[in-house]
C-alpha positions in Angstrom: 10.8 8.3 19.2 10.3 11.4 17.1 8.6 9.9 14.0 5.0 8.9 14.5 2.8 7.4 11.7 -0.9 7.8 12.2 -3.4 5.4 10.5 -5.0 2.0 10.3 -2.6 -1.0 9.7 -4.8 -2.5 7.0 -4.8 0.7 4.9 -2.5 0.1 1.8 -1.4 3.7 2.1 -0.4 3.3 5.7 1.3 0.0 4.8 3.2 1.9 2.1 4.7 4.3 4.5 5.4 1.7 7.1 7.2 -0.5 4.6 9.1 2.5 3.3 10.3 3.3 6.8 11.3 -0.3 7.4 13.3 -0.5 4.2 15.0 2.8 5.0 15.8 1.5 8.5 13.8 4.3 10.1 12.4 3.8 13.6 8.8 4.9 14.0 5.8 4.5 16.2 2.4 3.5 14.7 -0.6 5.3 16.3 -3.8 3.7 15.2 -6.4 6.1 13.7 -9.7 4.5 12.5 -10.4 6.0 9.1 -14.2 5.6 9.7 -14.2 7.1 13.3 -11.4 9.6 13.5 -10.7 11.7 16.6 -11.3 15.4 16.2 -7.7 16.2 16.6 -6.8 14.3 13.5 -8.2 17.1 11.3 -5.2 19.2 12.4 -2.9 16.6 10.8 -5.0 16.2 7.6 -8.0 18.4 6.9 -9.1 15.8 4.2 -9.3 13.2 7.0 -7.4 10.6 5.1 -4.7 8.3 6.5 -1.8 8.2 6.8 -0.3 11.3 8.4 3.0 11.7 10.3 4.5 13.8 13.0 8.2 14.2 12.8 9.2 16.2 15.9 7.2 19.4 15.5 6.6 18.8 11.8 3.4 17.2 10.5 2.6 16.0 7.0 -0.2 14.0 5.2 -0.5 11.8 2.1 1.4 8.6 1.7 3.3 9.7 -1.4 4.3 13.1 0.0 5.4 11.5 3.2 7.6 8.9 1.5 9.3 11.5 -0.7 9.8 13.7 2.3 11.5 10.9 4.2 13.7 10.2 1.1 14.8 13.8 1.0 15.2 14.0 4.8 17.7 11.1 4.9 19.6 11.2 1.6 22.4 9.1 3.1 20.1 6.1 3.4 19.3 3.6 0.6 17.5 5.4 -2.2 14.0 4.2 -2.8 12.7 7.0 -5.0 15.3 6.8 -7.7 18.7 8.3 -8.3 18.3 9.7 -11.8 15.6 12.1 -13.2 14.3 9.3 -15.4 14.1 6.8 -12.6 12.5 9.3 -10.2 9.8 10.2 -12.7 9.0 6.6 -13.6 8.8 5.7 -9.9 6.4 8.6 -9.3 4.3 7.4 -12.3 4.0 3.8 -11.1 3.3 4.9 -7.5 0.4 7.2 -8.8 -0.8 4.4 -11.0 -1.0 2.1 -8.0 -2.8 4.8 -5.9 -5.2 6.1 -8.5 -5.9 3.1 -10.8 -5.3 -0.1 -8.8 -6.4 1.1 -5.4 -10.1 1.9 -6.4 -10.5 -1.7 -7.5 -8.2 -3.8 -5.4 -8.8 -1.9 -2.1 -11.9 0.1 -2.4 -13.9 -2.6 -4.2 -12.5 -6.0 -3.4 -11.1 -5.4 0.0 -13.9 -3.1 1.2 -16.7 -5.4 0.0 -15.2 -8.7 1.2 -13.8 -7.6 4.6 -15.0 -4.2 5.8 -18.6 -4.1 4.7 -19.6 -7.4 6.5 -17.8 -6.1 9.6 -20.0 -3.0 9.5 -23.2 -5.1 8.9 -23.4 -4.2 5.3 -23.8 -6.7 2.4 -20.9 -7.5 0.1 -21.5 -6.4 -3.5 -20.2 -9.5 -5.2 -21.2 -8.0 -8.6 -18.8 -5.1 -8.0 -16.0 -7.5 -6.9 -16.6 -9.7 -10.0 -16.5 -6.6 -12.2 -13.3 -5.4 -10.7 -11.6 -8.8 -11.0 -12.8 -9.8 -14.4 -13.4 -6.6 -16.3 -11.4 -3.7 -14.8 -8.2 -5.0 -13.1 -7.0 -7.2 -15.9 -6.0 -4.3 -18.1 -4.0 -2.8 -15.3 -2.4 -6.1 -14.6 -1.6 -6.4 -18.3 0.2 -3.1 -18.2 2.1 -3.8 -15.1 3.2 -7.2 -16.5 4.5 -5.4 -19.5 6.3 -2.9 -17.4 8.1 -5.7 -15.4 9.1 -7.6 -18.5 11.8 -10.1 -17.4 12.9 -7.9 -14.4 12.6 -8.6 -10.7 11.7 -5.0 -10.0 9.9 -2.3 -11.9 12.5 0.5 -12.3 16.0 -0.2 -13.4 15.6 -3.7 -11.8 16.1 -2.1 -8.3 13.7 -2.3 -5.4 12.0 1.0 -5.0 8.8 2.9 -3.9 7.2 1.7 -7.1 7.4 -1.9 -6.0 6.2 -0.9 -2.5 3.1 1.0 -3.8 2.0 -1.7 -6.2 2.5 -4.6 -3.7 0.6 -2.7 -1.0 -2.5 -2.6 -3.1 -2.2 -6.3 -4.1 -1.9 -7.2 -0.4 -5.4 -5.7 0.1 -6.7 -7.6 -2.8 -5.4 -10.8 -1.1 -7.0 -9.8 2.2 -10.2 -9.7 0.1 -9.7 -13.3 -1.0 -8.4 -12.7 -4.5 -5.1 -13.6 -6.0 -3.3 -12.9 -9.3 -3.6 -15.5 -12.0 -0.1 -16.8 -12.2 -0.7 -18.2 -15.7 -1.9 -14.9 -17.2 0.5 -12.6 -15.2 3.5 -14.7 -14.2 5.9 -11.8 -13.8 3.6 -9.7 -11.7 2.6 -12.7 -9.5 6.3 -13.6 -9.0 7.0 -9.9 -8.2 4.3 -9.8 -5.6 5.6 -13.0 -3.9 9.1 -11.6 -4.0 8.1 -8.4 -2.2 5.8 -10.2 0.3 8.7 -12.5 1.3 11.0 -9.6 2.2 11.5 -9.6 5.9 10.2 -6.1 6.2 6.8 -6.7 4.6 6.6 -10.3 6.1 6.7 -8.8 9.6 4.1 -6.2 8.8 1.8 -8.9 7.2 2.1 -11.1 10.3 0.5 -8.3 12.3 -2.1 -7.7 9.7 -3.2 -11.4 9.7 -3.7 -11.2 13.4 -6.0 -8.2 13.0 -7.9 -10.0 10.2 -8.4 -13.1 12.4 -9.9 -10.9 15.1 -12.2 -9.3 12.5 -13.4 -12.6 11.2 -13.9 -13.9 14.7 -16.4 -11.0 15.3 -18.7 -12.0 12.5 
């Protein structure tokens, strides 16, 4: 198998690439790389030492967004997930970046990290930080995403795309951290997340993640 994805399964950025590949019908091999204890050779794939990275034959690449857009361009005959018009492509890139740079620091690097990862590393959970993220910071982002969805099933042109993958990937980590969307306040966004999570591609990935989380919790 020529395509190898390097990274940790619970990373939302690794999940984004894996789900993108699955929805594209691309075969790949996942090689686990612990973000907190990376082998020396990983620096050759990504000098920033972030996951994910890929190897496609002799070609290597890092950054989840760059990887997904590369795979889109590499196989243009497959279902388009990055948009087909200049407007759609731009809006998908915008929402993907919004997920990565605005939602991720709170849903993943605050809620998920404090609730799941810190206790595993013997560090205390900062519940004040989690509370601040959930009650003060994330709501404005959820308000914006709710408005973007309106009455649609998907964010851009009412078609499943990388924008949906990127946003759902961050909300998965928030869920792994024990928090859920308020269905009364953000009904469209909550329904959207359930819609994406129930897709066979993501459901299969999440089944494996739940097994990993069960092992983590058993170690406490």
